[in-house]
N, C-alpha and C positions, 0 to 999 in steps of 0.2 A: 537310310537317308540322315544327313546331319541336319540339326536344328539350331537355328540362330536364336539363342535366348535373349539377346539384347534387343532384338526387334519387337515393336509393339504389336500386340495381337490385333487381328483385324476388328473384333467386336469392340474392343477398347478404343481403338482408333476412331470407329465410326461414332461411338457415343460421345468422344471428346469433340469431333467436329460438329455434331448435333448441338452439344451444349454451348459451344462457341457461337453457332448461328443463332441460337435462342437469346443469347446474351446481346448480341448486335440488334436484334429486332426488338428487345424489350425496350419499354419506355421508362426511362429514368425520371424520378421526380425532380421538380425544378427547386431552386434553392429557398424561394418564398414559401412553397407549401411545406417544406421540412421545417423551417423556422415557425410557421404557423402551428404545425403539430407539436412542436417542442414547448411553445408557449402555452398551449392548451393543457399539455400534460403536466406542466409546472402549476398551472392553476388548479389542477384536480388534486395535487398533493397537499396544497395548502388549505383547501376547503372541504376535502373529503373527511369521512368519519375515521377516527383513529389517529388523526394527524394533530390532535391537540397537544399543546406543550404542558408538561407537568411541571408546576413550581414545587420543587423537592429541595430541602436544605441538606447540604452535605455537612455532618458533624464529624470533625477530626480532632482528636485530643493530641495536643503539642506536647511533648515531653522534652525538657530541657537537657542539654547534653551533660552527661554524667562526668565527674572529675577524672575518671580513669579512662575516658575516652577522647578522641580528637578527630578532627576532619582534616582529610588529606587535601592539600591544596592543588593537587594534580588531578584526582580522580573524583574528589568531593565526596567520598564515602566516609562514614563515621566508622572508626576502627578503635580497637584496644590500643593503649599506650604501648603495649610490648611490640607492636608492629611499626613503630616510628623507625624509619631508616635514617632520616636526617632532618634537621631543623635549619632553615636559612632565612633571615630577615623576618624572624617571628612566625614563619609559616612551616607546618610539619608535613613531611612526605612519607607515603607508607612504603613497606618493603616491596610490594608488587610494582609500584611505579618506579621505584628506584632499581628494581631487579635487573 
């Protein structure tokens, strides 16, 4: 006997029909209740333990650009002077951007 492998199996078809009927009969929440739940959840995030803000300073050491370096005007990366491809109007461009 030949089998049609494209046809949906009877047990799968039955479970699909049952789940569709369950979805149709299920009661969906209204928009107001959803908004209230979201507002309550936001309030918990701000007041709950572990949600305190920590005032911490970020200390970064700024190193001035060395004389043998330049900043590419196209990609804004600091590169060695040996990677200058061209200079135009006082701006230097690296080999990768001009490549």
